[in-house]
C-alpha positions in Angstrom: 133.5 101.5 116.6 131.5 103.7 114.2 128.1 102.7 115.4 128.4 104.3 118.9 129.7 107.5 117.4 126.8 107.6 114.9 124.3 107.0 117.8 125.9 109.7 119.9 125.7 112.1 117.0 122.0 111.3 116.4 121.3 111.8 120.1 123.2 115.1 120.0 121.1 116.3 117.0 117.8 115.4 118.8 119.0 117.3 121.9 119.9 120.4 119.9 116.5 120.3 118.1 114.6 120.2 121.4 116.7 122.9 123.0 116.3 125.2 120.0 112.6 124.6 119.9 112.0 125.4 123.6 114.3 128.4 123.6 112.4 129.8 120.6 108.9 129.8 121.9 107.1 131.3 124.9 106.7 128.8 127.7 103.1 127.5 127.6 101.2 128.2 130.8 98.3 125.8 130.6 98.7 122.2 131.9 99.2 119.6 129.1 98.6 115.9 129.2 101.3 113.9 127.4 99.7 110.6 128.1 97.3 109.0 130.5 98.7 109.7 134.0 101.3 112.1 132.5 100.1 115.6 133.0 102.5 118.6 133.1 101.2 121.2 135.5 104.3 123.5 135.8 105.5 123.7 132.2 108.4 126.0 132.9 109.8 123.8 135.7 109.4 120.6 133.6 111.1 122.0 130.6 113.9 123.6 132.6 114.6 120.5 134.8 114.5 118.2 131.8 116.9 120.3 129.8 119.3 120.6 132.8 119.1 116.8 133.3 119.9 116.2 129.6 122.8 118.6 129.8 124.2 117.0 133.0 124.1 113.5 131.3 126.2 115.0 128.5 125.0 112.7 125.7 124.8 109.6 128.0 121.9 107.3 126.9 120.5 107.8 130.5 119.1 111.1 129.3 116.8 109.5 126.7 113.6 109.3 128.8 113.9 113.0 129.5 114.5 113.7 125.9 111.6 111.6 124.8 109.2 113.5 127.1 110.5 116.9 125.7 110.0 115.6 122.2 106.5 114.4 123.0 105.7 117.8 124.5 107.2 119.5 121.4 105.0 117.5 119.1 101.9 118.3 121.2 102.7 122.0 121.2 103.4 122.0 117.4 100.1 120.1 116.7 98.2 122.7 118.7 99.7 125.7 116.9 99.3 124.5 113.4 96.5 126.2 111.5 93.6 124.0 110.8 92.7 123.4 107.2 89.0 123.0 106.4 
């Protein structure tokens, strides 16, 4: 019975990290491509709708695709804002 609780806790941590990140930065305005055929045009709408969907699933594993996309976007944004070392 401990395994599901641990997975739920890990999912909860991932959700909190993504929420904190997107609540702490200005919403990007330029379109971004997450992958081939996966371009975000309206960043504010995508972030908002995905966070609301995750919240409505309340930790249910059905929220994982939405969480994965937000984590992918977070990684992309972080990689673009890191200073380049020569």
